[in-house]
Structures are given as C-alpha cells and as structure tokens.
C-alpha positions as CSV (number, residue, x, y, z in Angstrom):
1,M,34.1,-28.8,48.5
2,T,36.1,-26.1,46.8
3,G,35.7,-22.3,47.2
4,R,34.5,-20.4,50.2
5,P,30.6,-20.5,50.3
6,F,30.4,-18.8,53.7
7,L,32.6,-15.9,52.7
8,G,30.6,-15.6,49.4
9,A,27.3,-15.6,51.3
10,I,28.4,-12.8,53.7
11,S,29.7,-10.8,50.8
12,G,26.5,-11.3,48.8
13,L,24.5,-10.2,51.8
14,F,26.4,-7.0,52.2
15,L,26.2,-6.4,48.4
16,G,22.4,-6.9,48.3
17,L,22.0,-4.6,51.3
18,F,24.1,-1.9,49.7
19,V,22.2,-2.2,46.4
20,A,18.8,-2.0,48.2
21,L,19.8,1.1,50.2
22,D,21.5,2.7,47.3
23,L,18.4,2.3,45.1
24,Q,16.3,3.8,47.9
25,Q,18.6,6.7,48.5
26,F,18.7,7.7,44.8
27,G,14.9,7.4,44.5
28,V,14.9,4.6,42.0
29,R,12.9,2.2,44.2
30,P,10.9,3.0,47.4
31,L,11.9,1.3,50.6
32,D,9.3,-1.5,50.7
33,S,9.4,-5.1,51.9
34,F,11.1,-6.5,48.8
35,G,13.8,-3.8,48.8
36,V,14.7,-4.4,52.4
37,F,14.5,-8.2,52.5
38,G,14.5,-9.4,48.9
39,L,17.6,-8.0,47.5
40,P,19.9,-9.0,50.4
41,L,18.3,-12.5,50.4
42,I,19.0,-12.8,46.7
43,G,22.5,-11.5,47.3
44,L,23.0,-14.1,50.1
45,I,21.9,-17.0,47.9
46,L,23.9,-15.9,44.8
47,G,27.0,-15.2,46.9
48,A,26.9,-18.6,48.4
49,A,26.4,-20.2,45.0
50,F,29.3,-18.3,43.5
51,G,31.4,-19.0,46.6
52,M,30.9,-22.8,46.1
53,W,31.6,-22.5,42.4
54,A,34.7,-20.4,42.7
55,P,38.0,-22.1,41.9
56,L,39.5,-21.3,45.3
57,G,40.9,-23.4,48.0
58,R,43.2,-26.4,48.2
59,R,43.6,-28.6,45.2
C-alpha cells in the first residue's frame, strides 16, 4: 500500500470539523446533526481515500 491513509483520515477529520464550525460561525448553515457529524465524517472518508491514493511512501 502506498501513501498514508491514517494521516489522510485524521487530516480530513480536522478539515471537516473546521468547515462545519466555520459554516456555523458565519451563519451559512445552522449547527444541526448533519453539520456536526456529516461534514467531519465525509472529510474522514475522503481524507483516507486521498491518503491511499497519494503517491507518497517507499517505492
């Protein structure tokens, strides 16, 4: 396996959490169940996928 899926998942989780809280603070989206759990979960999954796809690691 190439890349770093665990690092990508953690980064995606923090990015999704930041986006959810940022949208709530600027009044774009209310803080509901999707905003709190959905965006960080999507970030976690996409971060892990991009982490596995990334051309990093030993060759």
